[in-house]
BAKOLKE-357956 format. One record per atom (N, C-alpha, C, CB): x, y, z. Coordinates in steps of 0.001 Angstrom, whole numbers, plus 500000, padded with zeros to 6 digits. Glycine has a CB too. Layout:
N
XYZ/...
This chain:
402
076086765027415379/075630764445416438/076808764928417746/075475762778416061/076087765613418697/077688766161419667/078048765060420498/077516767639420910/079275765737421270/079691764938422232/079003764266423269/080404765485422701/077986765220424012/077496764546424677/076785763049424071/076783765420425235/075960763509423079/075132762256422867/075875761255422284/073957762459422037/077215761509421953/077880760254421398/078629759185422664/079123760852420265/078965760282423768/079121759803424994/078004758968425727/079421760848425682/077058759555425483/076013759136426032/075268757680425679/075270760138425831/075345757772424029/074903756580423065/075756755404423382/075073756938421452/077033755698423664/078263754350423718/078070753605424532/079682754577423993/077595754617425924/077782754139427417/076571753557427269/077995755220428747/075010754015426710/074158753002426942/074025751718426048/073045753584426998/074718752155424842/074717750573423915/076033749498424627/075242750965421788/077022749980425460/077771749085426196/077006748176427608/078956750012426647/076444749154427771/075639748332429019/074477747787428457/075144749268430332/073753748145427491/072654747250426862/073731745858426465/071749748144425266/074633745892426043/075630744835425375/075646743895426191/077056745222425091/076328744313427437/076563743618428586/075391742820429483/077160744562429337/074324743665429171/073343742799429780/072451741945429055/072598743501430479/072680742272427477/072063741334426713/073267739696426756/071816742208425008/074368739828426909/075586738972427009/075404738202427759/076705739446427298/075130739186429070/075226738254430332/073892737579430333/075507739072431811/072707737812430094/071430737135429792/071255736159429093/070694737769429341/072544736013427843/072048735214427253/073620733963427997/071692735763425422/074461734239428728/075517733425429018/075009732858430322/076914734157429066/074095733358431216/074140732765432464/073096731451432380/073746733897433615/072108731143431051/071215730509431100/072349729154430717/069914731049430210/073025729533430007/074040728487429037/074815727986430327/075268729366427613/075264728644431068/076128728269432413/075290727305433235/076497729648433402/074330728080433374/073018727138434471/073001725909433910/071188727706434468/072779725518432354/072391724271431643/073906723391432135/072074724555429673/074675723932431736/076188723177431559/076237723017433170/077746724260430708/076040723461434281/075868723312435480/075216721408435561/074798724706435984/073939722066435043/073438720788435240/073500719750434532/072475720823435386/073832719748433299/074365718634432693/075377717854433398/074854719000431553/076867718926434095/077928718188434642/077452717314435963/079078719210434982/076196718435436734/075742716974437731/074989716387437569/075412716943438871/074121716250436804/073587714817436405/074360713714436046/072821714890435384/075847714054435254/077117713280434836/077388712685436200/078452714237434179/077638713748436726/078137713034438146/077202711834438953/078268714287439254/075901712238439026/075193711436439605/075396710093438925/073910711919439652/075202710178437398/075279708533436890/076398707765437136/075180708357435430/077824708860436995/078786708049437663/078569707203438800/079658708768438005/078146708266439975/077962707567441412/076977706265441248/077234708716442577/075935706483440280/074720705431440250/075735704037439808/073235705919438864/076644704193438802/076896703105438167/077504702465439145/077567703202436986/078491703251439896/079696702342440565/078702701835442058/081513703535441020/077793702045442348/077158701533443524/076414700316442847/076162702661444330/075711700272441334/075314699083440556/076356698307440401/074770699336439297/077275698565440326/078227697307439754/078836696817441197/079659697861438476/078964697524442124/079225696995443506/077967696145444140/079565698265444465/076356696773443989/075537695657444595/074421695299444033/075183695880445798/074875695622442666/073526695486441801/072205696025441415/073172694755442047/072110696957442678/071339697673442867/070909698945442405/071467697647443618/069965699497441687/069846700706440807/069778701911442233/068193700607439571/070380702773442106/070148703959443354/071084705212442537/070986703385445321/070484706323443450/070593707762442860/069875708074441867/071767708100442439/068403707469441524/067699707442440529/068233706830439377/067347708541440327/068989705996439552/069532705226438091/068264704343437490/071006703995438436/068505704580436536/067379703543435410/068681703168434306/065614704734434334/067910701539434416/068825700743433306/067903700490432372/069575699334433744/068099700432430723/067375700340430029/066625701100429904/067054699626430064/066142702139430052/064684703013430468/064077703006429051/064905704864431154/062775702816428694/061866702910427812/061592703919427035/061023702688428251/062018705139427689/061459706511427402/062910707466426960/060549707160428949/063632706780427455/065285707183426489/065007708129425346/066108705643425581/065072709331425214/065141710092424041/066255709417422978/065511711608424471/065514709254421616/066188708840420920/067309709193420491/065718708700420346/067869710421420472/069275710935419928/070050710560420850/069496712431419658/069682710796422542/070349710187423444/071042708494423174/069369710287424514/069867707858422912/070117706400422564/070979706133421770/069171705776422102/071214706852420704/071702706823419362/073307706852420009/071100708231418216/073777708004420674/074867708330420947/075218707250421697/074981709519421448/074495706268423019/075050705714423942/075346704603423034/074315705547425221/074295703703422226/074575702846421229/076293702705420269/073408703278420346/076466704448420365/077918704304419661/079018704202420698/078277705605418694/078651703947421612/079719703990423143/080121704948423533/080953703379423216/079293706046423524/079816707192424077/078568707604425428/080018708434422701/079527708657426337/078401708827427414/077945710179426959/078902708778429115/076906710699427559/076099711938426975/075209712752427561/075422711624426066/074851713652427618/073670714428427736/072562714657427076/073913715275427817/071548714999427365/070353715419426615/069522716274427603/069507714144426047/069182717537426828/067914718263427244/066699718129426678/068057719461427173/065558717846427479/064648717162426883/063703718773427523/064339715236427429/062548719246426720/061767719904426695/060589719438426565/062017720573426088/059745719630427602/058146719037427218/057216720129428068/057790717109427880/056671721067427086/055872721914427481/056547722896428772/054643721109427798/056377723065429890/057027723807430556/057993723240431584/056210724549431011/058381722003431124/058668721456432324/060388721314431135/057422719820433123/060961720894432079/062865720769431455/063127719634432154/064270722183431962/063858718735431376/064924717955432131/065935717497431235/064374716757432869/066777716922432266/068041716269431705/068451715131432059/069043716909431877/068731714476430706/069094712969430889/070738712868430617/068162711935429717/071538711908431761/072580711512431368/072811709982431668/073467712349431859/073506709594429987/073289708020429627/074897707699429579/072320707643427934/075077706340429749/076314705766429326/075813704157429157/077628706066430504/076594703920428285/076916702001428354/077550701402429333/077826701393427268/077033700349430015/077591699562430778/077043698144430622/077503700075432008/078517697232430797/077918695580430263/076556695285429484/077656694650431589/076817696139428442/075828695672427598/074280696385428080/075883693983427688/074191696767428841/072816697968429152/073285699646428955/072223697815431107/072068700180429151/071818701368429000/071740702221430244/070782701393428311/072493702464430754/072453703641431981/072129704851432009/073452703886432469/070910705426432808/070681706460432617/070239707220433857/069959706422431674/070607708335434266/069429709613435036/068861710599434324/070040710550436112/068119710853435074/066701712138435008/066937713036436217/064828711393435235/067181714141435654/066909715340436758/066115716603436381/068259715909437234/065635717235437100/064655718115436691/066043719709436832/062895718004438004/065654720432436006/066189721188436012/065777722409437083/066248721293434874/066882723622437425/066305724033438920/065209725008438637/067487724789439987/064458724832439119/062666725648438815/063489727000439160/060800725167440258/063855727536440033/064574728849440002/065299729533438709/065569728696440951/065756728742437760/066575729177436760/065333730289436086/067235727776435712/063973730086435733/063655730913435211/063191732121436133/062914730418434415/062934732254437303/062984733556437663/064023734408438010/062365733626438443/065273733400437957/066796733739438317/066777734818436728/068211731941438418/066513734326435934/066818735105434292/065755736009434337/066681734049432691/064698736433434839/063735737056435130/064208738363435610/062981736353435942/064973737889437059/065612738691438021/067032739395437177/065997737656439425/067847738772436284/068762738981435520/067851739928434427/069486737599435060/067028740096434181/066540740714432981/066038742313433246/065321739774432432/065769741909434385/065177743520435292/066334743868435798/063926743460436741/067410743176436030/069040743957436723/069479744346436037/070197743362437318/069394743688434625/069789744366433151/069228745802432734/069248743398431986/067751745871433042/067242747088432196/067543748274433039/065607747037431827/067376747829434576/067755749036435676/069048749230435584/067461748767437218/069956748248435349/071687749158435074/071413749699433884/073363748139434870/071318749093432316/071443750214431440/071055751400431592/071019750023430520/069607751481432330/068965752685432390/070283753380433563/067089752509432976/070562752960434519/071365753581435509/072765754398434680/071836752296436642/073040753378433906/074366753720433155/074469754955432000/074754752398432419/073150754379431382/072671755967430540/072370757351431164/071305755799429832/071868757206431840/071791758464432736/073303758724433568/070456758210433914/073946758119434177/075153758181434186/076218758993433328/075299757169434122/076039758142432188/076916758476430914/076432759511430431/077001757499429827/074925760145430475/074679761726430383/075032762377431023/073725762199430404/075061762623432388/075573763620433006/077210763541432928/074995763617434376/077733762598432913/079065762389432688/079545763260431486/079301760928432474/079057762653430096/078550763639428642/078394764834429142/077047763272427808/077315765430429676/076935766575429687/077994767626430598/075545766448430141/078509767305431137/079572767938432483/080869768410431095/080356766166434184/081325767036430765/082709767182429923/082208768222428520/083376765326429321/081029767856428192/080639768695427190/080663770305427023/079545768353427089/080026770664428889/080296771788428902/081824772452428959/079592772064429774/082493771809429359/083881772484429331/084501772246428396/084705772250430258/084167771321427243/084814771471426134/084216773019425355/084572770039425289/082625773001425780/082427773838424494/082788775179425289/080725773767423663/082869775218426552/083690776707427458/084875777028426771/084282776424429220/085814775646426864/086933775929425934/086737776595424758/087508774857425575/085919775959423801/085963776103422545/085588777540422195/085169775125421953/084401778273422895/084425779486422996/085275780828423387/083783779405423425/086385780200424406/087307781065424822/088524780846423651/087709780752426422/088945779856422830/089017779463421882/089036780236420812/088375778788421885/088011780517420347/087412781044419423/087911782616419814/085834780626419388/087713782850420698/087590784572421381/089389785102421347/086792784550423632/089969783864421542/091984783956421547/091962784269419507/093251781443422283/090892783021418832/091627783276417375/091192784927417082/090922782034415933/089981785490417838/089346786716417111/090416788405417538/087386786795417856/091297787284418601/092320788811418521/092464789070420073/091431790471417610/091487788437420825/091199789032422525/092257787963423427/089092788750423190/092975788785423400/094867787952423765/094213787595425403/097014789616423797/093771788408425926/093388788395427550/092637787041427884/092298789757427995/092024786362426571/091035785402427125/091883784298427534/089887784943426107/091223783615428459/092020781895428636/091100781129428818/093073781512429914/091215779899428673/090454778642429117/090215778787430303/091057777385428969/089695777740430739/088831778038432455/089885776433432860/086097777818432585/090957776549434039/091571775079434448/090746774886435477/093202774914434899/090688773389435584/090092772949436560/090303771032436871/088630773508436226/090712770592437247/090550769350437665/092087768825437138/089117768603437024/092311767692437213/093721766756436595/093398765868435562/094452765739437707/092564765625434780/092160764912433801/093089765236432466/090688765175433656/092455764707431335/093197765275430026/092744766408429579/093146764448428884/091548766559429851/090960767893429370/091771769281430188/089163767848429761/091882768928431390/092643770134432134/094261770118431819/092414769986433870/094681768990431290/095843768880430264/096128769707428947/095769767649429814/095209769566428387/094933770429426955/094973771626427439/093513770228426092/093839772051428427/093527773337428996/094628774142429318/092779773208430116/095268773650429958/096696774259430312/097908774484429335/097246773420431283/097996773617428412/098425773732427045/098300774439426444/098213773164426409/096809774738426079/096350775722424913/096553777185425883/094429775367424234/096169777117427037/096565778771427866/097901779065427508/096554778825429751/098886778225427899/100551778157427788/100534778731426273/101408776338427988/100302778462425501/100216778422423999/100143779751423739/099036777630423355/098649780304424106/097823781625424054/098747782764424569/096423781539425006/099434782179425956/100385783513426425/101368783681425842/100894783587427677/102250782335425255/103394782675424322/102926783588422791/104104781098423918/101766783271422428/100961784056421273/101217785454421383/099375783867421331/100325785896422750/099864787129422980/101347787705423399/098577787206424104/101989786935423679/103645787867424413/104298788288422947/105208786476425570/104199787204421886/104555787564420919/104131789001419835/104405786527420568/102926788506419680/101755789680419367/101916791085419628/100569789438420117/102033791182421091/102167792362421771/103725792936421340/101925792071423417/104610792230421510/106144792331420829/106154793116419223/106793790531420610/105413792070418615/105121792705417131/104759793743416982/104309792217416411/103150794198417534/102628795379417227/103644796285418375/100832795392417408/104335796431418863/104809797573420189/106141797862418821/105490796659422488/106720796927418268/107873797073417253/107113797644416137/108696795649416831/106229797111415685/105578798345414789/105487799384414815/104697798427414593/104525799738415844/103960801303416164/105573802025416777/102342801299417723/106630801138417382/107736801976417872/108831802678416324/108729800762419071/108628801466415426/109075801954414131/108493802862413410/109164801114413384/107311802872413380/106398804003412622/106338805218413592/104736803446412276/106570805530414774/106752806409415496/108186806940415215/106447805988416735/109599806589415120/110347806502415007/111029807347413255/110260805278415488/110005806878412407/109908807458411423/109098808318411020/109934806880410856/108461809015411622/107471810230411984/108592811542411613/106843810188413939/109564811460412242/110415812564412209/111083812422410340/111741812355413700/111996811492410237/112393811290409245/111831811877407956/112431810233409308/110614811447407799/109214811365406811/109143812881406782/107582810482407506/108805813496408141/108490814817407434/109417815684407382/107493815491407933/110726815141407578/111805815850406846/111854815662405450/113049815496407324/111255814573404849/111730813916403802/110642814764402546/111591812074404069/109463814913403524/108397815406403209/108664817004402614/107524815241404421/108840817846403801/109418819200403631/110659819218402310/110116819636405222/111679818513402348/112800818536401222/112071818218400087/114055817503401393/111450817131399790/110627817146398528/110012818390397862/109582816349398762/109428819401398921/108415820298398353/109588821341397644/107229821051399644/110605821120398355/111816822140397923/112702821891396638/112851822169399075/112204820786396125/112858820432394589/112349821138393562/112661819001394108/113036821108392434/112595821978391389/111629821066390425/113911822625390592/110738821882389956/109558821083389366/110068820023387980/108330822331388814/109756818687388225/110310818084386648/109901816550386900/112346818277386255/110353815967386573/109712814466386674/110320813490387804/109950813684385225/111471814024388099/112597813559389514/111300814346390732/114918814737389495/111300815327390307/110154815806391624/108989814977391703/109473817369391450/108288814709390721/106894814257390511/107076812702391541/106466814028388524/108278812114390958/108196810729391206/108701810933393137/109467809667389905/109536811876393534/109972811184394558/108516812231395717/112099811390394835/108210813070395040/106941813426395701/105735812474395876/106468814478395027/105608811600395236/105085810578394775/105476809346396123/105709810358393176/107223808862396387/106639807917397002/107058808385398399/107018806502396525/107151810167398610/107318810294400106/106151810467400263/108182811305400768/105231810845399541/103436810499400324/103108809603400447/102210810809399832/103497808449399352/102665806654399714/103437806313401238/103297804918398122/105200806995401456/105580806293402795/104873807388403774/107432806070403074/104446808563403539/103605808872405077/102455808625405146/103515810176405586/101600808327404095/100462807486404077/100347806190405113/100399807021402703/101798805384404332/102030804023405173/102346804248406669/103286803174404561/103084805187406718/103385805390408225/102030805400409159/104186806853408414/101124806691408490/100242806868409328/099308805490409558/099550808051408875/099001804810408626/098341803571408557/098374802917409578/098711802829407689/099903802329409440/100451801237410839/100516802314412023/102360800360410609/100497803712412214/100141804234413703/098604803822414296/100232805963413675/097780804316412851/096474804114413336/096271802883413747/095542804408412476/096684801584413161/096630800338413497/096883800145414767/097347799644412812/098011800735415116/098805800447416669/097670800950417707/100501801518416948/097231801960417067/096237802981418300/094975801949418416/095544804959417589/094176801368417195/093076800816417603/093511799631418446/092206800499416481/094957798750417504/095447797476418831/095063797816420331/097308797293418961/095676798738420724/095847799412421658/094341799706422614/096544800551421050/093302799744421736/092028799955422566/092154801207422963/091793799041423769/092405802179422804/092553803911423424/091593804526422707/094103804848423141/091173804150421320/090360805017421029/089289805323421057/090412805149420451/088241806217421165/087030806430421539/086016807741420820/087265806571422939/085016807349420205/084169808075419645/083801809172419803/083461807696419629/083833810531419489/083158811739419688/081851811856418507/084326812977419565/080970811548419405/079537811466419258/078896812793418594/078924811201420673/078362812471416867/077497813763416518/076461813225416010/078058814833415544/075359814344415578/074245813751414653/074713814071413440/072768814281414829/075179812683412802/075093813377411240/074137812500410199/076781813428410485/074284813076409227/073309812688407870/074593811455407159/072875814553406494/074193810549407000/074759809678406340/074917809962404952/074182808633406541/073764810250404531/074130810735402790/075165811809402765/072695811474401879/074882812540403428/075962813839403163/077443813515404009/075183815513403880/077654812642404686/078853811999404758/079241811139403804/078930811415405769/078643810131402973/078694809255402195/079253810312400533/077094808390402334/078987811484400080/078631812300398842/080178812707399637/076921813493398529/080431813669400510/081974814773401575/082768813166400983/081804815243404456/082630811879401292/083450810820401170/084281810840400058/082779809735401181/082910810630399027/083165810234397649/084106811563396688/081511809904396972/083607812874397361/084647813971396915/085418813854396966/084820814890397199/086057813527398179/087362813124398666/088751812192398007/086932812504399684/087702811101397797/088505810013397270/088998810931395648/087385808292397106/090724809970395362/091152810543394040/090299809194393470/093086810798393648/090217809940391873/089250809927390807/088191809398391070/089605809400389769/087522810251391631/085760809766391983/084728809598390569/084883811244393066/085520809852389507/084641809724388259/084028808316388402/085508809895386797/084605807222388747/084071805582388934/083248805688389873/085122804391389351/082998806784390937/082343806368391861/080859806791391914/083015806681392879/079924806563392250/078853807044392580/077962806547393917/078257806923391486/077246808090394212/076411807948395734/074920807697395302/076484809534396833/074367806468395633/072987806074395576/072331806580396806/072823804564395435/071411807260397162/070626807346398412/069038807059398573/070823808632398825/068891805231398622/067874805055399081/066607805499399742/068167804663399377/067135805378401008/066660806319402349/067871807077403401/065751805204403417/068037808125403406/068704808868404192/068577808704405500/068510809945403940/069235809083406637/068865808810407977/070079809587408811/068736807107408262/069579810395409982/070412810204410753/071273809318412094/070172810839410800/072232809640412365/072962808544413011/073518809096414059/073953807861412222/073913808967415326/074262809495416263/075670808897416236/073383809344417365/076879809311415727/077742808391415661/079119809075415060/077138807249414867/080118808683415144/081434810003414658/081546809743413076/083410809713415522/081416811029412840/081275811195411769/082532811073410821/080684812218411785/083973811551411504/085068811416410903/085651809793410463/085909812140411789/085102809282411780/085325807316411803/084823806948410723/084480806265413023/083314807589410467/082519806656409315/083119807101408334/080911806744409072/083599808275407554/084350808680406487/085167808158406241/084718809592406435/086131807558407502/087436806861407315/087045805566406933/088376806833408560/086220804719407278/085604803546407307/085303803729405776/084373803335408423/084739804512405163/084247804816403990/085081805061402756/083566805780404209/085964805604403414/087282806335402169/087949804758402094/088848808030402998/087937803670402962/088913803013403035/088342801960402119/089381802713404390/087015801889402241/086452800361401600/086240801182399801/084338799560402666/085807802501399712/085942802915398519/087190802822397538/085645803991398681/088253803074398680/089655803130398048/090110801714397412/090747803575399205/089627800733398312/089876799202398265/089105798806396834/089168798319399756/088002799434396672/086959798985395613/087567799262394325/085531799738395716/088142800528394105/088990800999393257/090545800517392571/089058801957393813/090712799827393822/092433799198393519/092282798019393701/093768799633394488/090934797007394233/090944795879393599/089705795120393027/091523795187394368/088927796009393186/087926795498392088/087619796251390674/086621795430392759/086631796662389930/086293797055389211/085219798717389333/085957795905388818/085119799439388344/084237800204388267/082693800014387695/084834800967387746/081817800019387507/081716801401388569/081693800945390176/080095802352388257/081923801664391292/081631801399392678/080358802586392884/083143801600393752/079788801656393785/078412802311394084/078543802328395381/077069801612393617/078127803434396199/077903803643397555/076552804002397922/078745804588398008/075923802730398173/074337802945398632/074015803276400179/073506801544398322/073126804521400113/072775804295401511/071379804189401876/073292805287402269/071170803217402598/069403802645402941/069586802873404174/068758800889402643/068901803681404677/068687804057406308/070033803851407027/067485803014407114/069845803023408067/071604802929408694/072479802290408063/071863802254409998/071885801841407016/073405800876406640/073529801449405139/073232798714406662/075245801505404966/075889802120403594/076424800911402956/077160803311403805/076354800380401587/077229799429401139/078217800039399965/076382798219400661/079089799118400314/080093800202399495/080412798829398237/081941800976400715/079769798670397148/079835797958395684/080822797827394674/079030798428394992/081818796905394533/082061796747392742/081733795782392075/083321796741392252/082252796219391038/082169794724389851/083367793858389284/081580795199388397/083888793951390538/085129793124390061/084969791821390395/086444793555390630/086223790765390896/086133789576390938/085509789028392377/087402789138390588/085183790111393078/084642789710394344/086261789333395551/083462788113393913/085457789416397087/086332789387397800/086790787827397844/085933790047398969/088571787570398260/088830786301398320/088417785735399379/089964786059398172/088080784641399616/087498783444400246/088375783511401648/087695781931399255/089536783773402226/090424783973403296/089549785022403661/092013784255403063/088999786220403209/088744787395403558/087115786936403991/089090788577402338/086612786475403217/085261786222403634/085232784928405383/084453785407401911/086102784801405178/086243783377405842/086582784094407194/087539782160405148/087654785008407580/088444785300409032/088429786434408518/089947784628409611/087737787699407497/087970789116408147/089438789712407734/087876788987409872/089392790939407770/090732791278406891/091685791336407993/090729792789405940/092961791087407481/094146790626407950/095270791877407869/094531789324407095/095983792348408695/097122793126408228/098175791989407626/097781794069409521/098897793194406661/099921792559406126/099679791333405200/100673792234407143/098332791234405226/097812790120403902/096729790746403557/097395788418404230/097390790312402141/096564790831400806/096473789919399633/097206792112400215/095133790044398999/095298788970397876/095498789688396624/094030787982397722/096095790855396537/096544791680395384/098207791605395326/095979793291395579/098535790615394982/100482790656395150/101151791903394359/101368789043394276/101549792465395652/102431794130395406/101246795130394849/103971794079393904/100191795165395830/099554796351395510/099003797004396686/098555796133394555/099585796348398084/099327796935399561/099945795646400288/097489797324400024/099184796606401697/099728795486402928/098541794920403689/100770796248404169/097333795198403077/096370794767404127/095682795939404905/097108793872405135/096390796889405220/096059797319406267/094829798629406077/097382797642406908/094234798784404655/093223799414404522/091926798993405017/093201799608403456/091416797708404984/090413797020405734/090538796641406863/090063796119405278/091572796716407164/091996796136408691/091474797407409274/093846795729409105/091708798790408929/091879800075409803/090054800184409407/093316801635409136/089419799822408420/087930799897408424/087431799119409417/087310799501407193/087947798192409426/087118796889410294/087271797469412188/088297794843409927/088512798002412177/089356798198413540/088091799773413731/091748798555413291/088033800486412920/087166801802413258/085638801700413450/087333802808412122/085433800334412784/083556800126412839/083592799490413862/082574799231411616/084406798868414636/084706798297415981/084316799372417300/086369797927415974/085030800387416875/085234801581417447/083825802275417852/086062802402416490/083467802590416647/081709802888416648/081002802251417030/081025803009415667/081444800545417205/079882799752417673/079153799625416297/078717800820418904/079656799810415069/078871799560413835/079575798174413427/078981800861412619/078459797052412472/078771795694412061/079349796407410754/077430794437411947/080706795746410162/080977795400409167/081379794215408380/081444795953409135/080469793823407310/080688792615406771/080943792582405297/079647791841407086/081617791395405011/082088791590403589/081713790440403045/083572791863403348/081046790480401669/080198789414400756/080342789419399537/078878789485400808/080367788380398836/080489788426397072/078753788152396966/081781786809396100/078121789359396062/076702788837395656/076434787866394481/075913789975395339/075770787216394556/075378786033393378/075582786593391917/073654785530393486/075120788107391694/075253788782390347/076608788820389864/074757790171390372/077816788912390820/078852789428390758/079470790393391429/078868789626389964/081117790685391838/081314791570392565/081521791472394037/080515792207392300/081649792468394816/082405792538395850/081262793607396595/084067793017395517/080734793295398087/080199794371398841/080465794391399886/079106794529398878/080948795514400642/081082795784401609/079811796594402523/082157796288401400/079545795795403701/078576796325404455/078326797031405811/078051795590404471/078573798677405715/078610799088407524/077132799442407832/079729800694408024/077129798176408927/075460798584409631/075589799776410877/074633796907410547/075010800549410781/074851801611411846/073449801897412493/075297802870411260/072617801030412430/071350801051412616/071038801167413675/070798800253412231/072128800419414882/071704800804416229/071888802339416714/072459799929417153/072165803000415800/072879804463416509/071614805359415315/075357804834416106/070787804964414494/069691805224413604/068890806437415019/068658803395412986/068576807694414104/067670808851415446/066608809013414320/068616810844416186/065558809578414708/064224809468413955/064137810957413446/062826808958414966/065468811669413686/064939813368412858/066518813965413672/062693814521413695/066960815116413270/067913816006413574/067425816527414722/068215816954412583/067658816039416099/067405816405417335/068688817544417541/067343815042418368/069601817517416905/070881818388417267/071265818970415824/072257817410418013/072099820101416012/072706820449414836/073478819446414489/073391821596414866/073094818784413022/073546818200412394/075261817796411176/072610818394412219/076070817524411606/077399817638411025/077334817366409903/078355816958411509/077621818713408983/077597818677407436/079327819343406945/076038819862406796/
């Protein structure tokens, strides 16, 4: 049940309960008042009877039709009242013992009480309806503010550092909104500073890394030379990955659209990946798409490399129309990745990466306007799906990129 319905139901239940309690209490109060009035009449009549010996104010001395229960109370020496109902009439008796006699007065209950109860019932129903409508309107207004705030909070969590919650009013929701916006400002400033530092470090490393690559090429052949070249190449690739992430974060990347054949792009990607023997391409239905072929290759290269590094062979690249699936037969993607998507510097394989490969793949897919999703098939393994159906074309209307 949503917050709007909860608030509306609570206000409705409260109004209905108040109407029921009022409807039950008022008749009891009227009855108590009638008993008190009858007892006051009896006291006044007794005083007059004691002074003059005459019955007045409706006083009855030893009335024969006094109710049995009331008579029993009087014989015990108590003064008491009794409500007698006979058909549609209601009478209130008040009686007490005096000088060996039973003194009593009888008064009819106020005939307006039934009308008053009916009026109270109508007022309760109307009040409940008005309270319900008011509660729903109030809950709807609050619910809209909270839903809008939740959507903006999701945008911030998704990486939109410029999204902010709308601020209006001075109530508790407005205070919460201001607090969340302040937190978002601080978080955005911190993330931007961290990204700037990371990008600056990568830029500063470019020149010394290039020098290391050149120096490694001058080493004599041998085991030490191979180890140095391998480490230097890894450092160069890592630096380029960090720079690419920084460019994607800045939002300056733009695709260069051309008509490409997905099957050709997939085959070329697999040929370029190291150790391709465990990777095969299956073209279910080839397709031409208007996209940036270089960026598609970059996405597929990272997906295949990730499958080889963290999954298990065989790795299958399947082209089915405008959809490309990269599937391995390992243990599948970790739950945090399935729930939140790839995150830089976070990887489930301890000591085997920094989580940049899938982050770059997701960033490049976003530049292409494509959808990149991750899942674990029921029969095992992991499957990453690149959906380019929005860029599908019926046929090669221009020279395809080969």
